[in-house]
N, C-alpha and C positions, 0 to 999 in steps of 0.2 A: 767523564771528568778522570774517576779512580784508576780507571785503565791506562788513561794518557798521564798519569801521575806515575801511576808505577812503572808505563814502558820507559817515561825518560826520566826516571830519579834519580840517573846517576850524575845529569846536570840540575839538580836540587839537595841544598842544605838546608837541614831542618833540625839543624843543632848552630847555628851561626855564632852563635856568643862563644864556642869554644875557638873560634878560629879567629878572635878582638889582636891586633899586634902582629898576625901571622899571614893574613890573607897573599900576600903576594906571592910569598914562598912554597905557603902549602896548597897553594891551587894549580903551580906551575908541573906543566907534564914531566915526570920523571926523566923520562927517558931520551927528553931531549937536548940537541948538540947545544953550547955556547953558554947562556948566564941559564943561574940555578932558580930566576926570581922575577918575577913580572917587574918591570921600570916603572909602573904606576898605577895605581886603582881609582877605578872611575864609578862612582857608585850612582845609578837609575831610580831614583824613586818614586814609584807607583809607574813600574813599566808599563802597564797594559799589556798587551800579548805580544812585544818584544820586539816590533820593528825594527825601533830604532835602536836600540841597543845592537842587535843582531849587526844591522849596518854599521855600526861605530865599530864594533868590533873586527867585523871585516877589516874595514879602511885599517886599526891601529894592533897586530895582532901581540906586539910586545907590551898593550895593554890589559890588565885585567877589568873585565865587566859583572858588577854583582848587580844583578837585576832585583829591587824588590818591590815585591805588590802585595798587599792584603787579601787578594780575591785568588782562591786556588786555582779556577778557572786561567786567570792570567799567566800563572807561575807554570801553569802545564802548557799555553801556547806557545811560551817564552821558550821553556825545556825543549820542547818540539821542533820548534823554527831552528835553535841553534845547534840542536844534533841534525836536524836535512840539510840545513850551512856546513857540517864538521867545523867548528868551530870550539877551540881547545880552551878559551881564554872569557868564556864566561859561564857564571854560575845564577841560576833563581835562587832567589830567598825571599818564603813567604814571610813578610815584616812588613812592621808599618814604619813611617819616616820617624815615630814617635820613640823609637825603639833604638837609632842611632849611634846613641852613647855607650850603648851597651852591647852592640856589633861589633865595635870599632876601636881602636886603642886611640888616642890621642896623637893627631897628626899621622893619622896612617893613610887618609884620603885624600886624592890629589883634583878630584872633579868633584863635585853634586849636582846631578842634570836634574830639574824637576821641569821635565813637559808637558804641559798642560795639564796643571794640579787640578780638580775640582775647587769651586772659586769658594764653595760656602759662602754666599751673598747675605744670609739673613748675619745680624751683629751679634745673634747669639750663639751660632756653630762658629764664630771668629776662630775661638780656639781651635779649630780644628785645620784652618788651613798652614798647608806648610811653609806657607811666606810669614808666620807668626812670629812676633820678635823669641818669643823662648824657642821654636824649631831651629830660629837662624842663629842664636847663640850653641845650640844642639851642636849645628854644622862648623861653626868656626873651632869647635873644641876638635871634633876628627880630624879636619882640614890641615894635610902640610902647609909648612909655611911657602907663600907664594899660589897655596890652592884657592879651586874656584867654587862659586855655586853659579849655573846658569838656569835662568827660567823663561821659560818662552810660555806665551799663555795669550786667548782670544777674548779674553774678560780685561775688557778696560776697569774696570774698576778695581778687581784684584790687582793688575797692573801699576795703579795709581797706590793703593793698600801695601804695595811689596814695596817703592822706592822708601814711603817713611821709614819700612820696620826694617831695612836693609842699612837706610843712614842709623838708626837708631842701636841698628846693633854693632857698628861700627866699621861695614864694610867699605870698600875703596870699590865705587861704582868705574867699571874698565868698559861698560859700552852701553849702549842705550837705542832704541829704535822705536818708531810704532809701524814699521814695513821689515819684519827679519828680513823673510823670504827676498828681498827686491837690495837690501843692505849687505847679505851674507850668502849668496846662492849658492855657495858650496858647501854649506855647514850641512849634517846629516839632516834627513826630515823625517817625521813619524808619517804614518797613515793618515792620521787624523790630521796634519797639521796640511796632508796634499788634499785630502777632501774640502779644506777649508780653502785652499788655493785656487781648485775648480771653480768654486762659487764665489769667486771672486772678496774673499774674506780678507783684514788683514793680522799679524800675528805681531 
């Protein structure tokens, strides 16, 4: 793990709060022609091993993808996969979803993605859910006008819980589905989602 973190450290930011308010410009390649800033900032909370964020970044090179996870092994794999894909628009950040207001300025982020967050089914662990009211209000603070939060889950209880929390947090619902792959087949998928589909499970 330590060797991997060191080898791909160029894609890992260990002092992310220093960039609050200037991510799109600070992370843009210096010698590239054309724009001097990324057009959008997309935050992937709980990025896992980075399959989703690397696939998304390859499809949208004009967007900066910031992959957050609290697990060092996930950060290491995400950085490795982004490096191997030759991407200049991915940064891996060892941080938790509860820290977003310290890492990003108000209105700085265009999209927050929550792909299969841990559901924490026990009530006593509800405060750890990434879709609890407090977290959703944090996301609203960092979202740009017209920004959005995208949630995918295979946990029906979490899906139901999230709908209530989004409403309490004042979000406008743009899309809702009990079979996301069937309704939006062109959306970038995660490795976990592909395993679920192979088993016949719905997202």
